[in-house]
Each structure stands twice: as structure tokens, then as C-alpha cells.
Biotite code that builds the C-alpha atoms (Angstrom):
import biotite.structure as struc

atoms = struc.array([
    struc.Atom([133.939, -20.407, 106.402], chain_id="A", res_id=1, res_name="UNK", atom_name="CA", element="C"),
    struc.Atom([134.412, -20.394, 110.196], chain_id="A", res_id=2, res_name="UNK", atom_name="CA", element="C"),
    struc.Atom([133.521, -18.212, 113.127], chain_id="A", res_id=3, res_name="UNK", atom_name="CA", element="C"),
    struc.Atom([131.898, -14.842, 112.450], chain_id="A", res_id=4, res_name="UNK", atom_name="CA", element="C"),
    struc.Atom([130.326, -12.325, 114.811], chain_id="A", res_id=5, res_name="UNK", atom_name="CA", element="C"),
    struc.Atom([126.933, -13.730, 113.869], chain_id="A", res_id=6, res_name="UNK", atom_name="CA", element="C"),
    struc.Atom([127.906, -17.322, 114.675], chain_id="A", res_id=7, res_name="UNK", atom_name="CA", element="C"),
    struc.Atom([129.650, -16.165, 117.872], chain_id="A", res_id=8, res_name="UNK", atom_name="CA", element="C"),
    struc.Atom([126.426, -14.461, 119.000], chain_id="A", res_id=9, res_name="UNK", atom_name="CA", element="C"),
    struc.Atom([124.391, -17.510, 117.959], chain_id="A", res_id=10, res_name="UNK", atom_name="CA", element="C"),
    struc.Atom([126.544, -19.723, 120.172], chain_id="A", res_id=11, res_name="UNK", atom_name="CA", element="C"),
    struc.Atom([125.370, -17.745, 123.187], chain_id="A", res_id=12, res_name="UNK", atom_name="CA", element="C"),
    struc.Atom([121.759, -18.184, 122.062], chain_id="A", res_id=13, res_name="UNK", atom_name="CA", element="C"),
    struc.Atom([122.235, -21.961, 122.036], chain_id="A", res_id=14, res_name="UNK", atom_name="CA", element="C"),
    struc.Atom([121.572, -22.225, 125.790], chain_id="A", res_id=15, res_name="UNK", atom_name="CA", element="C"),
    struc.Atom([118.025, -20.907, 125.260], chain_id="A", res_id=16, res_name="UNK", atom_name="CA", element="C"),
    struc.Atom([115.991, -23.893, 124.034], chain_id="A", res_id=17, res_name="UNK", atom_name="CA", element="C"),
    struc.Atom([113.613, -21.573, 122.185], chain_id="A", res_id=18, res_name="UNK", atom_name="CA", element="C"),
    struc.Atom([116.490, -20.082, 120.177], chain_id="A", res_id=19, res_name="UNK", atom_name="CA", element="C"),
    struc.Atom([118.450, -23.267, 119.504], chain_id="A", res_id=20, res_name="UNK", atom_name="CA", element="C"),
    struc.Atom([117.085, -23.944, 116.025], chain_id="A", res_id=21, res_name="UNK", atom_name="CA", element="C"),
    struc.Atom([117.852, -20.400, 114.855], chain_id="A", res_id=22, res_name="UNK", atom_name="CA", element="C"),
    struc.Atom([121.336, -20.635, 116.388], chain_id="A", res_id=23, res_name="UNK", atom_name="CA", element="C"),
    struc.Atom([121.905, -24.010, 114.711], chain_id="A", res_id=24, res_name="UNK", atom_name="CA", element="C"),
    struc.Atom([120.927, -22.568, 111.330], chain_id="A", res_id=25, res_name="UNK", atom_name="CA", element="C"),
    struc.Atom([123.457, -19.722, 111.711], chain_id="A", res_id=26, res_name="UNK", atom_name="CA", element="C"),
    struc.Atom([126.242, -22.032, 112.882], chain_id="A", res_id=27, res_name="UNK", atom_name="CA", element="C"),
    struc.Atom([125.629, -24.417, 109.972], chain_id="A", res_id=28, res_name="UNK", atom_name="CA", element="C"),
    struc.Atom([125.523, -21.522, 107.485], chain_id="A", res_id=29, res_name="UNK", atom_name="CA", element="C"),
    struc.Atom([128.990, -20.505, 108.696], chain_id="A", res_id=30, res_name="UNK", atom_name="CA", element="C"),
    struc.Atom([130.248, -24.052, 108.118], chain_id="A", res_id=31, res_name="UNK", atom_name="CA", element="C"),
    struc.Atom([130.514, -24.927, 111.815], chain_id="A", res_id=32, res_name="UNK", atom_name="CA", element="C"),
    struc.Atom([128.968, -28.379, 111.400], chain_id="A", res_id=33, res_name="UNK", atom_name="CA", element="C"),
    struc.Atom([131.445, -29.934, 113.854], chain_id="A", res_id=34, res_name="UNK", atom_name="CA", element="C"),
    struc.Atom([130.478, -27.373, 116.491], chain_id="A", res_id=35, res_name="UNK", atom_name="CA", element="C"),
    struc.Atom([126.769, -28.142, 116.034], chain_id="A", res_id=36, res_name="UNK", atom_name="CA", element="C"),
    struc.Atom([127.486, -31.877, 116.320], chain_id="A", res_id=37, res_name="UNK", atom_name="CA", element="C"),
    struc.Atom([129.454, -31.298, 119.530], chain_id="A", res_id=38, res_name="UNK", atom_name="CA", element="C"),
    struc.Atom([126.707, -29.111, 120.990], chain_id="A", res_id=39, res_name="UNK", atom_name="CA", element="C"),
    struc.Atom([123.991, -31.624, 120.148], chain_id="A", res_id=40, res_name="UNK", atom_name="CA", element="C"),
    struc.Atom([126.006, -34.514, 121.623], chain_id="A", res_id=41, res_name="UNK", atom_name="CA", element="C"),
    struc.Atom([126.969, -32.626, 124.788], chain_id="A", res_id=42, res_name="UNK", atom_name="CA", element="C"),
    struc.Atom([125.742, -34.202, 128.003], chain_id="A", res_id=43, res_name="UNK", atom_name="CA", element="C"),
    struc.Atom([126.260, -31.015, 130.004], chain_id="A", res_id=44, res_name="UNK", atom_name="CA", element="C"),
    struc.Atom([127.244, -27.356, 129.707], chain_id="A", res_id=45, res_name="UNK", atom_name="CA", element="C"),
    struc.Atom([130.948, -28.229, 129.936], chain_id="A", res_id=46, res_name="UNK", atom_name="CA", element="C"),
    struc.Atom([131.251, -28.814, 126.198], chain_id="A", res_id=47, res_name="UNK", atom_name="CA", element="C"),
    struc.Atom([129.392, -25.579, 125.420], chain_id="A", res_id=48, res_name="UNK", atom_name="CA", element="C"),
    struc.Atom([131.797, -23.760, 127.743], chain_id="A", res_id=49, res_name="UNK", atom_name="CA", element="C"),
    struc.Atom([134.818, -25.231, 125.914], chain_id="A", res_id=50, res_name="UNK", atom_name="CA", element="C"),
    struc.Atom([133.348, -24.188, 122.563], chain_id="A", res_id=51, res_name="UNK", atom_name="CA", element="C"),
    struc.Atom([132.791, -20.621, 123.804], chain_id="A", res_id=52, res_name="UNK", atom_name="CA", element="C"),
    struc.Atom([136.508, -20.386, 124.591], chain_id="A", res_id=53, res_name="UNK", atom_name="CA", element="C"),
    struc.Atom([137.382, -21.652, 121.117], chain_id="A", res_id=54, res_name="UNK", atom_name="CA", element="C"),
    struc.Atom([135.004, -19.099, 119.600], chain_id="A", res_id=55, res_name="UNK", atom_name="CA", element="C"),
    struc.Atom([136.537, -16.242, 121.612], chain_id="A", res_id=56, res_name="UNK", atom_name="CA", element="C"),
    struc.Atom([139.997, -17.199, 120.396], chain_id="A", res_id=57, res_name="UNK", atom_name="CA", element="C"),
    struc.Atom([138.760, -17.421, 116.798], chain_id="A", res_id=58, res_name="UNK", atom_name="CA", element="C"),
    struc.Atom([136.854, -14.125, 116.564], chain_id="A", res_id=59, res_name="UNK", atom_name="CA", element="C"),
    struc.Atom([139.209, -11.983, 118.614], chain_id="A", res_id=60, res_name="UNK", atom_name="CA", element="C"),
    struc.Atom([138.740, -9.394, 121.364], chain_id="A", res_id=61, res_name="UNK", atom_name="CA", element="C"),
    struc.Atom([137.046, -6.710, 119.244], chain_id="A", res_id=62, res_name="UNK", atom_name="CA", element="C"),
    struc.Atom([134.120, -8.971, 118.298], chain_id="A", res_id=63, res_name="UNK", atom_name="CA", element="C"),
    struc.Atom([133.820, -10.183, 121.891], chain_id="A", res_id=64, res_name="UNK", atom_name="CA", element="C"),
    struc.Atom([133.727, -6.591, 123.153], chain_id="A", res_id=65, res_name="UNK", atom_name="CA", element="C"),
    struc.Atom([131.118, -5.490, 120.602], chain_id="A", res_id=66, res_name="UNK", atom_name="CA", element="C"),
    struc.Atom([128.948, -8.507, 121.445], chain_id="A", res_id=67, res_name="UNK", atom_name="CA", element="C"),
    struc.Atom([129.219, -7.794, 125.167], chain_id="A", res_id=68, res_name="UNK", atom_name="CA", element="C"),
    struc.Atom([128.181, -4.158, 124.674], chain_id="A", res_id=69, res_name="UNK", atom_name="CA", element="C"),
    struc.Atom([125.224, -5.236, 122.526], chain_id="A", res_id=70, res_name="UNK", atom_name="CA", element="C"),
    struc.Atom([124.170, -7.829, 125.117], chain_id="A", res_id=71, res_name="UNK", atom_name="CA", element="C"),
    struc.Atom([124.384, -5.241, 127.890], chain_id="A", res_id=72, res_name="UNK", atom_name="CA", element="C"),
    struc.Atom([122.266, -2.819, 125.862], chain_id="A", res_id=73, res_name="UNK", atom_name="CA", element="C"),
    struc.Atom([119.621, -5.505, 125.299], chain_id="A", res_id=74, res_name="UNK", atom_name="CA", element="C"),
    struc.Atom([119.647, -6.365, 128.994], chain_id="A", res_id=75, res_name="UNK", atom_name="CA", element="C"),
    struc.Atom([119.156, -2.710, 129.937], chain_id="A", res_id=76, res_name="UNK", atom_name="CA", element="C"),
    struc.Atom([116.226, -2.433, 127.520], chain_id="A", res_id=77, res_name="UNK", atom_name="CA", element="C"),
    struc.Atom([114.600, -5.533, 129.020], chain_id="A", res_id=78, res_name="UNK", atom_name="CA", element="C"),
    struc.Atom([115.134, -4.312, 132.590], chain_id="A", res_id=79, res_name="UNK", atom_name="CA", element="C"),
    struc.Atom([113.678, -0.933, 131.667], chain_id="A", res_id=80, res_name="UNK", atom_name="CA", element="C"),
    struc.Atom([110.616, -2.565, 130.126], chain_id="A", res_id=81, res_name="UNK", atom_name="CA", element="C"),
    struc.Atom([110.077, -4.716, 133.227], chain_id="A", res_id=82, res_name="UNK", atom_name="CA", element="C"),
    struc.Atom([110.437, -1.660, 135.465], chain_id="A", res_id=83, res_name="UNK", atom_name="CA", element="C"),
    struc.Atom([107.969, 0.318, 133.372], chain_id="A", res_id=84, res_name="UNK", atom_name="CA", element="C"),
    struc.Atom([105.503, -2.556, 133.487], chain_id="A", res_id=85, res_name="UNK", atom_name="CA", element="C"),
    struc.Atom([105.893, -2.895, 137.259], chain_id="A", res_id=86, res_name="UNK", atom_name="CA", element="C"),
    struc.Atom([105.405, 0.825, 137.781], chain_id="A", res_id=87, res_name="UNK", atom_name="CA", element="C"),
    struc.Atom([102.108, 0.649, 135.925], chain_id="A", res_id=88, res_name="UNK", atom_name="CA", element="C"),
    struc.Atom([100.858, -2.206, 138.096], chain_id="A", res_id=89, res_name="UNK", atom_name="CA", element="C"),
    struc.Atom([97.605, -1.605, 139.926], chain_id="A", res_id=90, res_name="UNK", atom_name="CA", element="C"),
    struc.Atom([96.709, -3.480, 143.051], chain_id="A", res_id=91, res_name="UNK", atom_name="CA", element="C"),
    struc.Atom([94.473, -2.961, 146.042], chain_id="A", res_id=92, res_name="UNK", atom_name="CA", element="C"),
    struc.Atom([97.541, -2.798, 148.278], chain_id="A", res_id=93, res_name="UNK", atom_name="CA", element="C"),
    struc.Atom([99.197, -0.154, 146.111], chain_id="A", res_id=94, res_name="UNK", atom_name="CA", element="C"),
    struc.Atom([95.983, 1.896, 145.989], chain_id="A", res_id=95, res_name="UNK", atom_name="CA", element="C"),
    struc.Atom([95.553, 1.680, 149.770], chain_id="A", res_id=96, res_name="UNK", atom_name="CA", element="C"),
    struc.Atom([99.160, 2.758, 150.347], chain_id="A", res_id=97, res_name="UNK", atom_name="CA", element="C"),
    struc.Atom([98.670, 5.750, 148.026], chain_id="A", res_id=98, res_name="UNK", atom_name="CA", element="C"),
    struc.Atom([95.531, 6.763, 149.965], chain_id="A", res_id=99, res_name="UNK", atom_name="CA", element="C"),
    struc.Atom([97.331, 6.517, 153.302], chain_id="A", res_id=100, res_name="UNK", atom_name="CA", element="C"),
    struc.Atom([100.249, 8.555, 151.984], chain_id="A", res_id=101, res_name="UNK", atom_name="CA", element="C"),
    struc.Atom([97.778, 11.106, 150.659], chain_id="A", res_id=102, res_name="UNK", atom_name="CA", element="C"),
    struc.Atom([96.262, 11.530, 154.141], chain_id="A", res_id=103, res_name="UNK", atom_name="CA", element="C"),
    struc.Atom([99.755, 12.264, 155.451], chain_id="A", res_id=104, res_name="UNK", atom_name="CA", element="C"),
    struc.Atom([100.348, 14.952, 152.874], chain_id="A", res_id=105, res_name="UNK", atom_name="CA", element="C"),
    struc.Atom([101.639, 12.952, 149.912], chain_id="A", res_id=106, res_name="UNK", atom_name="CA", element="C"),
    struc.Atom([104.516, 10.681, 149.193], chain_id="A", res_id=107, res_name="UNK", atom_name="CA", element="C"),
    struc.Atom([107.122, 10.196, 151.901], chain_id="A", res_id=108, res_name="UNK", atom_name="CA", element="C"),
    struc.Atom([109.979, 12.637, 151.513], chain_id="A", res_id=109, res_name="UNK", atom_name="CA", element="C"),
    struc.Atom([107.867, 15.126, 149.587], chain_id="A", res_id=110, res_name="UNK", atom_name="CA", element="C"),
    struc.Atom([107.321, 18.614, 150.899], chain_id="A", res_id=111, res_name="UNK", atom_name="CA", element="C"),
    struc.Atom([104.935, 21.404, 150.098], chain_id="A", res_id=112, res_name="UNK", atom_name="CA", element="C"),
    struc.Atom([105.679, 25.079, 149.651], chain_id="A", res_id=113, res_name="UNK", atom_name="CA", element="C"),
    struc.Atom([103.235, 27.562, 151.101], chain_id="A", res_id=114, res_name="UNK", atom_name="CA", element="C"),
    struc.Atom([103.109, 30.972, 149.468], chain_id="A", res_id=115, res_name="UNK", atom_name="CA", element="C"),
    struc.Atom([101.968, 33.927, 151.608], chain_id="A", res_id=116, res_name="UNK", atom_name="CA", element="C"),
])
């Protein structure tokens, strides 16, 4: 069968030990047994890097571009989730800083409007 978008994406999952088995299954399903053998025998990331170049050449620029956009979208979602989680964090230091800012009239840079 050969390289598909799915096997191309799976190749990039190979470097995550927790995703290797799923990636291997996809690569084997696409008939890329030789690629799996090379990845499993690789002593370092150099072989993986060579295979990524072969995959790029095989799938073409459109698949590479779509995969990059999807990866960027996933990264943005993860960063957003981490930011949301961090913003919800409660700590004694954060609480004390909020109290001090409150004594000074609120958050730095904020202003109040007085109506007569």
C-alpha cells in the first residue's frame, strides 16, 4: 500500500513511547513493514529523521501542510488548556498578592471612574 496521511502522522507519533504501539499498528496496516523494522532497529533518532524525509517525499507537500496545520491546532488547544488550568490555580501567594492589590485599589493598571 505505502505512505498515507495516517501513516505519515503515525510516524511523528513514533517518538512518543506511549504512542509507539498505535503508530506501529498504523504503519504495518499501510504495508510499511520495512519502515517499522528500521525504526525498531534504530540506535538513535538519525534513522527516524531519514525516514521522515522519505515520508515527506512520498506523501507530497499538501499532506505535509495539512498535518502541520493539524499539529499546530492541537498544540494551541493544549497550550490553552494549560493556561486555563494555571489561571484557576489557588495558592497562598496568589491570594496574598490579590489582597495587597485590593488595598491599592485593585489590579495594577486598572482605574476607577467616579460619577458625580
